[in-house]
C-alpha positions in Angstrom: 0.1 17.7 9.4 0.8 20.3 6.7 -0.7 20.3 3.2 0.9 21.7 0.3 -0.4 24.3 -1.8 -0.6 22.0 -4.1 -2.7 20.0 -2.6 -5.1 22.6 -1.4 -5.2 24.1 -4.9 -6.2 20.2 -6.0 -8.6 20.0 -3.1 -10.8 23.6 -4.4 -11.3 22.3 -7.9 -11.5 17.7 -7.1 -14.3 19.1 -4.5 -16.2 20.9 -7.6 -15.7 18.6 -10.0 -16.7 15.2 -7.4 -19.8 17.1 -6.4 -21.0 17.6 -9.6 -20.7 13.9 -10.9 -21.7 13.1 -7.8 -24.9 15.4 -7.9 -25.6 13.6 -11.6 -25.7 10.1 -10.3 -28.9 11.4 -8.1 -30.6 12.7 -10.6 -34.0 11.1 -11.4 -34.1 9.3 -7.9 -32.1 6.5 -8.3 -31.4 4.2 -5.7 -28.9 3.7 -3.2 -26.7 0.8 -4.3 -23.8 1.1 -2.2 -25.1 -2.5 -0.3 -25.2 -4.2 -3.9 -22.2 -2.5 -6.2 -23.6 -5.1 -8.9 -26.3 -3.0 -9.7 -25.4 -1.0 -12.7 -27.3 2.3 -10.9 -24.3 4.7 -10.1 -22.7 7.5 -12.2 -20.3 10.1 -11.9 -16.5 10.1 -11.2 -14.4 8.9 -8.4 -11.1 10.5 -7.9 -8.8 8.7 -5.3 -5.2 8.9 -5.4 -1.7 7.8 -3.4 -0.1 4.5 -3.2 1.9 3.9 -5.7 2.2 0.0 -4.9 -1.8 0.2 -4.8 -1.8 1.3 -8.7 -2.4 -2.3 -9.9 -4.6 -3.2 -7.5 -7.2 -0.3 -7.8 -6.8 -0.8 -11.9 -8.3 -4.2 -11.4 -11.0 -2.5 -8.9 -11.8 0.0 -11.4 -12.1 -1.8 -14.1 -15.1 -4.3 -12.3 -16.3 -1.9 -10.2 -16.8 0.3 -13.8 -18.0 -3.0 -15.5 -20.8 -3.2 -13.0 -21.4 0.6 -13.1 -21.0 1.4 -16.7 -21.9 5.3 -16.1 -19.1 5.4 -13.1 -15.8 6.9 -14.1 -13.0 5.9 -11.3 -9.8 7.3 -11.1 -6.5 7.4 -9.6 -3.2 9.1 -9.0 -0.2 7.1 -7.9 1.4 10.3 -6.4 2.4 8.0 -3.1 1.1 7.4 0.6 2.3 10.7 1.5 0.8 12.4 -0.8 -2.7 10.5 -1.1 -3.3 10.8 3.2 -2.4 15.0 2.6 -4.7 15.4 -0.5 -7.2 13.0 1.6 -7.6 15.5 4.4 -7.7 18.4 2.2 -10.9 17.1 0.8 -9.2 17.0 -2.8 -10.0 13.0 -2.7 -12.6 11.1 -0.9 -10.9 8.2 -1.0 -7.7 7.8 -0.6 -5.1 4.8 -0.9 -1.9 4.8 1.9 0.5 1.7 2.5 0.2 2.7 6.1 -2.5 3.8 8.2 -2.8 7.5 9.7 -1.6 7.5 13.1 -3.4 7.8 15.9 -2.0 11.3 16.6 -2.3 12.7 13.1 -6.2 11.9 13.6 -6.3 13.8 16.3 -4.6 16.6 14.9 -6.7 16.7 11.9 -8.3 18.0 9.9 -9.9 16.0 7.5 -11.6 18.3 5.5 -13.6 16.3 3.1 -15.5 14.9 6.3 -18.2 16.2 8.3 -16.6 17.7 11.7 -16.5 15.2 14.4 -17.3 12.1 12.6 -14.3 9.0 12.4 -13.0 8.1 9.6 -12.5 4.3 7.9 -9.5 2.4 7.0 -9.5 -0.8 5.2 -6.2 -3.0 5.4 -8.0 -4.7 1.9 -4.9 -4.9 0.1 -2.4 -7.0 1.0 0.9 -7.6 -0.6 4.8 -9.2 -0.5 7.1 -6.3 -1.0 9.8 -8.2 -2.9 14.0 -7.4 -2.1 14.6 -7.2 -6.1 18.4 -6.8 -7.2 19.7 -6.9 -10.9 22.9 -9.4 -11.1 23.3 -10.9 -14.8 22.8 -14.9 -14.4 21.7 -14.6 -10.9 17.4 -15.1 -10.3 17.3 -15.9 -6.7 19.8 -14.8 -3.2 19.3 -16.0 0.4 19.7 -13.4 3.1 18.7 -13.1 6.7 17.6 -10.0 8.3 21.2 -8.2 8.9 22.6 -8.9 5.2 19.6 -7.2 4.0 20.1 -3.8 6.1 23.6 -4.2 5.3 23.1 -3.7 2.1 20.6 -0.8 2.3 22.4 0.5 5.4 25.7 1.1 3.1 28.2 -1.5 5.6 28.1 -4.3 2.7 28.9 -2.5 -0.7 29.9 -5.3 -2.4 28.0 -8.7 -3.8 30.9 -10.9 -3.0 30.5 -10.0 0.4 31.7 -13.1 2.7 27.5 -12.3 4.8 26.5 -13.0 1.2 28.4 -15.7 0.4 28.3 -17.6 3.5 24.4 -17.8 3.0 24.8 -18.8 -0.9 27.5 -21.1 -0.8 25.9 -22.7 -4.6 25.9 -19.2 -6.1 29.2 -17.6 -8.0 28.9 -14.3 -6.6 30.1 -11.2 -9.0 33.0 -8.4 -7.6 30.4 -6.0 -8.3 29.8 -3.0 -6.3 26.2 -2.7 -4.7 23.7 0.3 -5.6 21.1 0.4 -3.1 18.0 2.5 -4.9 15.4 4.1 -2.1 12.1 5.7 -3.1 12.9 9.4 -2.3 8.9 10.5 -1.9 7.0 9.5 1.0 6.6 6.3 0.6 4.1 4.2 2.7 6.0 0.9 1.0 9.5 2.6 2.8 7.9 2.4 6.1 6.9 -1.0 5.7 10.4 -2.0 4.8 11.9 0.3 7.5 9.7 -1.2 9.9 10.8 -4.8 9.0 14.5 -3.5 9.5 14.1 -2.0 12.5 12.8 -5.2 14.4 14.4 -7.7 12.6 18.0 -6.3 12.5 18.1 -3.3 14.7 21.9 -4.2 15.3 22.7 -3.0 11.8 19.6 -0.9 11.3 19.1 1.6 13.9 16.7 3.9 12.8 13.5 4.2 13.5 10.9 2.6 11.0 9.8 6.5 8.4 8.2 7.1 5.2 11.0 9.1 4.4 14.5 7.4 3.7 16.2 8.2 6.8 19.8 7.9 5.5 21.9 9.6 3.0 23.3 6.5 0.9 22.2 5.2 -2.3 20.3 5.9 -5.3 16.7 7.7 -4.8 13.7 7.3 -7.4 10.6 8.7 -7.4 8.0 6.0 -7.3 7.3 2.1 -7.4 8.0 2.7 -11.3 11.1 4.6 -10.5 12.8 2.8 -8.0 12.0 -0.2 -10.4 13.5 1.5 -13.9 16.3 2.4 -11.8 17.5 -1.5 -11.0 16.0 -2.5 -14.3 19.0 0.2 -15.3 21.8 -1.2 -14.0 23.8 -3.4 -13.0 24.7 -4.7 -9.1 21.4 -2.2 -8.3 18.8 -3.9 -5.5 15.6 -2.3 -4.5 12.4 -2.6 -3.0 9.0 -2.8 -4.2 5.4 -4.5 -4.1 5.4 -7.9 -5.3 3.3 -6.9 -8.4 6.6 -5.5 -10.1 9.0 -8.2 -9.3 9.0 -9.9 -12.4 12.4 -10.4 -14.6 14.3 -9.4 -11.8 16.3 -11.3 -9.2 14.7 -12.0 -6.1 15.1 -12.5 -2.5 14.4 -15.6 0.3 14.1 -14.4 3.2 15.6 -16.0 6.4 13.1 -17.2 9.3 14.5 -19.5 11.6 16.0 -21.9 9.6 14.4 -22.1 7.0 14.3 -19.2 3.4 11.0 -18.1 2.8 10.0 -16.5 -0.6 7.7 -14.0 -1.2 4.3 -14.9 -2.1 0.5 -13.9 -1.4 -0.3 -16.9 0.8 3.0 -16.4 2.9 2.4 -12.1 3.4 -0.9 -13.7 4.5 0.3 -15.9 7.3 2.0 -12.7 9.2 -1.4 -10.2 8.2 -3.4 -13.0 9.9 -0.4 -13.5 13.0 -0.7 -10.0 13.9 -3.3 -8.0 16.1 -5.2 -4.9 15.2 -3.7 -1.4 17.2 -4.9 -0.3 20.3 -7.2 3.1 20.2 -8.7 3.0 17.3 -12.2 3.6 16.7 -14.8 1.1 15.2 -14.1 1.7 11.1 -10.2 1.7 11.7 -9.0 -1.1 11.6 -5.4 -0.6 11.7 -3.0 -3.5 12.0 0.2 -4.0 14.1 2.3 -5.9 12.1 4.9 -8.3 13.5 7.8 -9.0 11.6 9.6 -11.7 13.2 7.4 -14.2 13.3 7.9 -17.7 14.5 6.7 -19.8 12.1 7.6 -20.0 8.1 5.6 -16.2 6.9 7.5 -13.8 4.4 8.1 -11.3 6.6 8.2 -8.0 4.2 4.6 -7.4 4.1 3.1 -4.5 2.5 -0.7 -3.7 4.3 -2.1 -0.9 2.0 -5.2 0.5 3.3 -8.5 2.2 1.6 -8.9 5.3 3.3 -12.5 7.2 3.6 -15.0 9.0 5.9 -18.1 7.6 7.9 -19.7 11.1 6.8 -19.1 13.3 4.0 -19.5 17.2 3.9 -20.8 16.5 0.3 -23.4 13.6 1.3 -23.7 13.3 -2.7 -19.6 11.5 -2.5 -21.4 8.9 -0.3 -22.9 6.2 -2.5 -20.0 6.0 -4.6 -17.1 5.9 -2.2 -19.7 2.7 -0.8 -20.3 0.8 -3.7 -16.7 0.9 -4.6 -15.5 0.1 -1.1 -17.4 -2.9 -1.1 -16.6 -3.8 -4.5 -13.0 -4.2 -3.2 -13.6 -5.8 -0.1 -16.0 -8.4 -2.4 -14.8 -12.0 -3.1 -14.7 -10.8 -7.0 -12.9 -7.6 -5.9 -10.5 -9.2 -4.1 -9.5 -12.2 -6.6 -9.4 -9.6 -9.7 -6.3 -7.5 -7.3 -4.8 -10.8 -6.6 -4.9 -11.9 -10.6 -3.3 -8.7 -11.8 -1.1 -7.6 -9.0 -0.3 -11.2 -7.4 -2.1 -9.7 -4.0 -3.5 -12.2 -0.8 -6.9 -12.2 -1.5 -8.3 -11.4 2.6 -9.9 -13.8 4.9 -13.7 -14.3 5.5 -13.4 -12.4 8.9 -11.6 -9.6 7.8 -14.1 -9.4 5.5 -16.8 -9.6 7.7 -14.8 -6.6 10.1 -14.6 -4.5 6.7 -18.4 -5.2 6.0 -19.1 -3.7 9.2 -16.7 -0.4 9.1 -18.4 0.2 5.3 -21.7 -0.2 6.7 -20.6 3.3 8.6 -20.9 5.2 5.7 -24.1 7.5 6.1 -25.3 7.7 3.2 -28.3 10.1 2.4 
């Protein structure tokens, strides 16, 4: 994967700053507290970035972790999943958030400049959230849709809100004669990749494109990041987009047809899809990438976002390891998951998932 000039320049500055702050955390012979994130012995700055969908959860995790470790400052740049993965590869951030895991091919191609050569990365599906399909139509709070209808709205084959396909699924709703304005992400986005993966799996006869983090067609309106698409929908009438469910308040929302039921988004319905999906094959012990099944047989919400926390098993700058390990321990803890759920409406991971993630975090080498 090619690295932009910005990522390379950012890597130089960020590595230097992180090295200074992490070294400061080891002054005075402070014991390693990575196994106990509640022990306030860490200090320094932990910088990360990536997924904008994960931003609200990271804010909650940072607040809780910093309360337990008052000498630590956690910063996060929600520049998008693609930027986060690229910056992590460049060594700009020792921690990244991404709405998809690195592919096996991307990992093989490397390099990962912040990781010790020959060691692996870990990827934790620590944030599980529905992707809400939100719209702005005055007087309408919810609509029922099947996969083909959702795909048609975003593919441009359904262009008016009173289209017969929408009307047939919503016989009790008075639909306006109003043009549809679909809004999609302008940046390389894991949310886009998850959404287009749903469309490709559930409505291949309408959505004839592969899953992709970059919007694959010329249609509708483009906006930067989660905040951008939400603002675009809020500022228009007849607009529709896809966004992390934490940003759905105040908008009309879509309930998705599964079998004979229409399932609204909820943390519980999103978690059900994850529990039904296997891990991807060909991954290392700490790489917990999930192969999501978007066409479940039971009532689960299929447009789900699994956001990964990404780190090195061993760092070139070993002083970074205690901060990363301590932070990730808090992220997967019951307290951390509850904090994210309260702030972002995410689904707390199960005890089984936590056990697997703890084993992965334990692979991080702390000197």
